[in-house]
C-alpha positions in Angstrom: 109.9 -11.5 -64.4 107.5 -12.7 -61.7 104.0 -13.9 -62.2 103.6 -14.4 -58.5 99.9 -14.5 -58.5 99.9 -17.8 -60.3 101.5 -19.5 -57.3 101.1 -17.2 -54.3 97.5 -17.1 -52.9 97.1 -13.4 -53.1 98.7 -11.2 -55.8 100.6 -8.1 -54.7 100.3 -4.5 -56.0 103.6 -3.0 -56.9 104.9 0.2 -55.4 105.1 3.2 -57.7 108.8 3.4 -56.9 110.2 0.2 -55.4 113.2 0.5 -53.1 115.4 -1.4 -55.5 114.8 1.3 -58.2 116.8 3.7 -56.1 119.9 1.5 -56.5 122.4 1.8 -59.3 125.6 -0.2 -59.7 127.8 2.0 -61.8 128.3 5.4 -60.2 131.2 7.7 -59.9 131.0 9.9 -56.7 133.3 12.9 -56.6 136.1 12.4 -54.1 136.6 15.5 -52.0 138.5 16.1 -48.8 137.9 18.8 -46.2 134.8 20.6 -45.1 132.7 20.8 -48.3 129.8 23.2 -48.3 129.0 26.9 -48.2 129.3 29.4 -45.4 125.9 30.9 -44.7 124.2 33.7 -42.6 121.8 31.7 -40.5 119.7 34.7 -39.6 118.5 35.0 -43.2 116.3 32.7 -45.2 118.1 29.7 -46.5 117.6 28.9 -50.2 117.0 25.1 -50.7 116.6 23.5 -54.1 114.2 20.5 -54.1 114.7 18.2 -57.1 111.8 15.9 -57.8 111.2 13.4 -60.7 108.2 15.3 -62.2 107.9 15.5 -65.9 109.1 12.0 -66.8 105.8 11.0 -68.2 105.5 8.2 -65.7 102.5 8.4 -63.4 104.5 6.9 -60.5 107.1 9.7 -60.8 104.5 12.3 -60.7 102.9 10.8 -57.6 106.1 10.6 -55.7 107.2 14.1 -56.9 104.1 15.7 -55.5 104.4 13.7 -52.2 108.0 14.7 -51.7 107.2 18.4 -52.2 104.2 18.2 -49.9 106.3 16.6 -47.2 109.0 19.2 -47.5 106.5 22.0 -47.1 105.0 20.2 -44.1 108.5 20.1 -42.5 109.0 23.8 -43.3 105.8 24.6 -41.3 107.3 22.8 -38.3 110.5 24.7 -38.2 111.0 27.0 -35.3 113.1 30.1 -36.0 114.4 29.1 -39.4 113.1 30.3 -42.7 113.5 28.1 -45.8 113.2 29.5 -49.3 112.2 26.3 -51.1 112.5 26.3 -54.9 111.3 23.1 -56.7 112.9 21.9 -59.9 111.7 19.0 -62.1 114.2 16.4 -63.2 111.9 14.4 -65.4 113.5 11.3 -63.9 116.6 12.0 -66.1 120.2 12.3 -65.0 121.0 14.9 -67.6 118.0 17.0 -66.7 118.8 16.6 -63.0 122.3 17.9 -63.7 121.0 20.8 -65.7 118.5 22.0 -63.1 121.0 21.5 -60.2 123.3 23.9 -62.0 120.5 26.3 -62.6 119.5 26.1 -58.9 123.0 26.9 -57.7 123.2 29.8 -60.2 120.0 31.1 -58.7 121.4 31.0 -55.2 120.7 27.5 -53.7 122.9 26.8 -50.7 122.0 23.1 -50.6 120.2 20.6 -52.8 117.5 18.2 -51.5 117.0 15.2 -53.9 116.9 13.9 -56.5 115.3 10.5 -56.3 117.2 8.1 -58.5 120.8 7.1 -57.9 122.0 7.9 -61.4 120.4 11.4 -61.2 121.9 12.0 -57.7 125.3 11.0 -59.0 125.0 13.4 -61.9 123.9 16.2 -59.6 126.9 15.6 -57.3 129.3 15.8 -60.2 127.6 19.0 -61.5 127.7 20.9 -58.2 131.0 19.6 -56.6 133.0 22.5 -57.9 130.3 25.0 -56.6 130.8 23.9 -53.0 127.2 22.9 -52.6 126.1 19.7 -50.8 123.4 17.3 -52.0 121.1 15.4 -49.7 119.8 12.7 -52.2 116.8 10.6 -51.6 118.6 7.5 -52.9 119.7 4.6 -50.6 122.7 3.7 -52.8 125.9 4.1 -50.8 127.9 3.8 -54.0 127.0 7.4 -54.9 127.8 8.7 -51.4 130.9 10.7 -50.7 132.3 14.1 -51.6 129.4 16.5 -51.6 126.7 13.8 -51.8 124.9 12.4 -48.8 122.2 9.8 -49.1 119.0 10.1 -47.1 117.5 6.7 -48.0 117.7 3.9 -45.5 120.7 1.8 -46.7 121.2 -1.9 -47.0 124.2 -1.5 -44.7 122.1 0.2 -42.0 119.3 -2.3 -42.1 121.6 -5.3 -42.3 123.5 -4.1 -39.2 120.2 -3.5 -37.3 118.8 -6.9 -38.3 121.9 -9.0 -37.6 122.6 -7.3 -34.3 119.0 -8.0 -33.1 119.0 -11.6 -34.5 122.3 -12.4 -32.8 120.9 -11.2 -29.4 118.0 -13.6 -30.0 120.4 -16.5 -30.6 120.0 -16.5 -34.4 123.7 -16.4 -35.3 124.1 -18.8 -38.3 122.2 -17.5 -41.4 121.7 -18.4 -45.0 121.6 -15.4 -47.3 119.3 -15.6 -50.3 120.0 -12.9 -52.9 119.1 -12.2 -56.5 121.8 -12.5 -59.1 121.7 -8.7 -59.9 123.4 -5.6 -58.5 120.8 -5.0 -55.8 121.1 -8.6 -54.6 124.9 -8.4 -54.6 124.9 -5.2 -52.6 122.4 -6.6 -50.2 124.3 -9.9 -49.7 127.6 -7.9 -49.1 125.9 -5.7 -46.5 124.6 -8.8 -44.6 128.0 -10.5 -44.7 129.7 -7.4 -43.3 127.0 -7.0 -40.6 127.5 -10.7 -39.6 131.2 -10.1 -39.2 130.6 -7.0 -37.1 128.0 -8.7 -34.8 129.6 -12.1 -34.2 127.3 -14.0 -36.5 128.1 -16.6 -39.1 127.0 -17.0 -42.7 126.1 -20.6 -43.4 125.8 -20.0 -47.1 124.9 -17.6 -49.8 122.3 -18.8 -52.4 122.0 -16.6 -55.5 119.0 -17.0 -57.9 118.0 -15.6 -61.2 115.6 -12.7 -60.9 112.6 -14.6 -62.3 109.8 -16.9 -61.0 111.6 -19.9 -62.4 114.9 -18.7 -60.8 113.2 -18.7 -57.4 111.7 -22.2 -58.0 115.1 -23.5 -59.0 116.8 -22.0 -56.0 114.5 -23.5 -53.3 116.4 -26.9 -53.1 119.7 -25.1 -52.8 118.3 -22.9 -49.9 116.9 -26.0 -48.2 120.2 -27.8 -48.5 122.2 -24.8 -47.2 120.0 -24.6 -44.1 119.9 -28.3 -43.4 123.6 -29.2 -44.2 125.0 -26.2 -42.2 122.7 -26.1 -39.2 121.5 -22.6 -40.1 119.0 -21.1 -37.7 117.8 -18.3 -40.0 117.3 -17.3 -43.6 118.0 -13.7 -44.6 116.3 -12.5 -47.8 117.5 -9.5 -49.8 114.4 -9.4 -52.1 111.4 -7.1 -51.7 107.7 -7.7 -51.8 107.6 -6.7 -55.5 110.1 -9.4 -56.3 111.0 -12.8 -55.0 110.1 -12.6 -51.4 106.4 -13.7 -51.5 107.4 -16.8 -53.6 110.3 -17.8 -51.4 108.2 -17.5 -48.2 105.6 -19.8 -49.7 107.8 -22.4 -51.4 110.4 -22.9 -48.6 107.9 -24.0 -46.0 106.3 -26.2 -48.6 109.7 -27.8 -49.1 110.1 -28.5 -45.4 111.8 -25.5 -44.0 109.8 -24.6 -40.9 109.9 -20.8 -40.3 108.9 -21.4 -36.6 112.3 -23.1 -36.3 114.4 -21.4 -39.0 113.8 -17.7 -38.7 112.8 -15.8 -41.8 114.0 -12.1 -42.0 114.4 -9.5 -44.6 116.4 -6.6 -45.8 113.4 -4.7 -47.1 110.0 -3.6 -45.7 107.6 -6.5 -45.6 104.5 -4.4 -44.8 104.4 -2.5 -48.1 102.0 -3.1 -49.8 99.7 -4.0 -46.8 98.4 -7.1 -48.7 101.8 -8.8 -48.1 100.9 -9.1 -44.4 98.1 -11.6 -45.3 100.5 -14.1 -46.9 100.9 -17.2 -44.8 104.6 -17.5 -45.5 105.6 -14.2 -44.0 103.9 -14.9 -40.6 106.6 -14.8 -37.9 109.0 -13.0 -40.2 111.3 -10.1 -39.0 112.1 -6.9 -40.8 113.2 -3.4 -39.9 111.0 -0.4 -40.2 110.9 3.3 -39.2 109.6 4.3 -35.7 105.9 3.4 -36.1 104.7 6.1 -33.7 106.5 8.9 -35.5 105.6 7.6 -38.9 101.9 7.3 -37.9 101.8 10.9 -36.7 103.4 12.1 -40.0 100.8 10.1 -42.0 97.9 11.6 -40.0 99.2 15.1 -40.4 100.0 14.7 -44.0 96.5 13.3 -44.7 94.8 16.1 -42.8 96.8 18.7 -44.7 96.7 17.3 -48.2 93.7 15.0 -48.2 95.6 11.8 -49.1 98.2 9.4 -47.9 101.9 10.2 -48.4 104.0 8.1 -50.7 106.3 5.7 -48.7 109.3 7.8 -49.7 107.8 11.2 -48.8 109.2 11.1 -45.3 112.7 11.5 -46.8 111.9 15.0 -47.9 110.6 15.8 -44.5 113.7 14.4 -42.9 115.9 16.4 -45.2 114.2 19.7 -44.4 114.3 18.8 -40.7 118.0 18.2 -40.8 118.7 21.4 -42.7 116.4 23.4 -40.2 118.0 21.9 -37.1 121.5 22.5 -38.4 120.7 26.1 -39.4 119.0 26.8 -36.1 122.3 26.0 -34.2 123.5 29.3 -35.7 126.7 28.0 -37.2 128.0 29.5 -40.4 129.0 26.0 -41.5 125.5 24.6 -40.9 125.2 23.3 -44.4 128.9 22.2 -44.7 130.0 18.7 -44.0 130.9 19.6 -40.4 127.4 20.9 -39.7 125.5 18.1 -41.4 127.5 15.3 -39.8 127.0 16.3 -36.2 127.2 13.2 -34.0 123.9 13.7 -32.2 122.1 13.6 -35.6 118.5 14.7 -36.2 115.0 13.6 -35.7 112.6 13.2 -38.6 109.3 11.4 -39.3 111.3 8.2 -39.8 113.0 8.4 -36.4 116.6 9.4 -35.6 119.2 9.6 -38.3 122.6 11.1 -38.9 124.9 11.6 -41.8 128.4 10.2 -41.7 131.5 11.9 -43.2 131.6 9.3 -46.0 128.1 10.4 -47.2 126.2 7.4 -45.9 123.8 7.5 -43.0 122.7 5.7 -39.8 119.0 5.5 -39.0 117.4 4.2 -35.8 115.0 1.4 -36.9 112.5 -0.7 -35.1 112.2 -4.5 -35.6 108.8 -5.7 -36.5 107.4 -9.3 -36.6 104.4 -10.2 -38.6 101.8 -11.9 -36.4 98.2 -12.6 -37.4 98.5 -10.5 -40.5 99.7 -7.5 -38.5 103.0 -5.9 -37.7 104.1 -6.2 -34.0 107.1 -4.2 -32.9 109.4 -6.6 -31.0 112.3 -4.2 -30.5 111.6 -0.4 -30.5 113.5 2.1 -32.5 116.1 3.9 -30.4 115.3 7.6 -29.7 118.9 8.8 -29.5 122.3 7.6 -30.8 123.6 7.4 -27.3 123.8 3.7 -26.5 121.8 2.8 -29.6 124.2 0.1 -30.6 125.5 1.9 -33.8 
């Protein structure tokens, strides 16, 4: 694993639940056709089951579980004309437990399930509830579990890659080297970037894979340098996050002679979490996608005022889930929680900006593009406020 602090000037604190932890390679989503989901009476309270990873014994799971529940209740307070009967179930971070409590929730009258967090658990919940005609809005960002009755709320690699490559191409950065870890998350990230390049008229100058270790990064630096110089690449696209290889790469590549003011560095993950990342010299000038900062800042302020502490970075997903359920129900359609109601083209607005579910269970999210300047994030391309003309 990484001992980044030995080489990088400032050590980084890890997130309680890194984005990569929500990914899982081996999943088996249920294949279903038609308009899955129940028919409901929108004039009555809608029973929603919230599945959180409380009870696993891991402090990080307890923190994110409470934050998800808090955010869901904050969203409920913002609904106009819709009553949610929220019932919270603890999964203990376990797929088997998640499956069991999901079955319990449906037996107790749940019309839709919000959560769980981890991909394996979400996959298990989808399998357990498919025959009950109940849809699942999972907090995962893993598109491999999407489909049938499972929709993913997390921002996906595919969505970020498309936003980043589209923006980069408009800035004249059309020939990129992809740097990815030799693991499932790296493979998924690299594939998403390659597909986005094809859609947006960009080229992939090379794909450099590295072992997920400090030595693996060090060993890969010459290969990245050669791929950039030998193929005339104008950018380097990293799939790694701030808890992994990113800080080391962004230090060692400039030291090897790759000038980030000429060869644009950009990433598939958030570069501003934790905030200490922004102080690293190697990330200055780097591009990454992030939720609409104005909406996110408003949510953080309201959450802090209500609960006395800052929300976990993933808490907004629970808010968005309740916001989508509420908006769909408010339209008064009996199929509000069926696939037809959840996949309306106009989408929804949550604390992370606009988003919409697609019939295949994946999602599209309106993201801003940020650049790190002087240890701060500057938005250089705002998040779209509607899907009309948003470039999706």
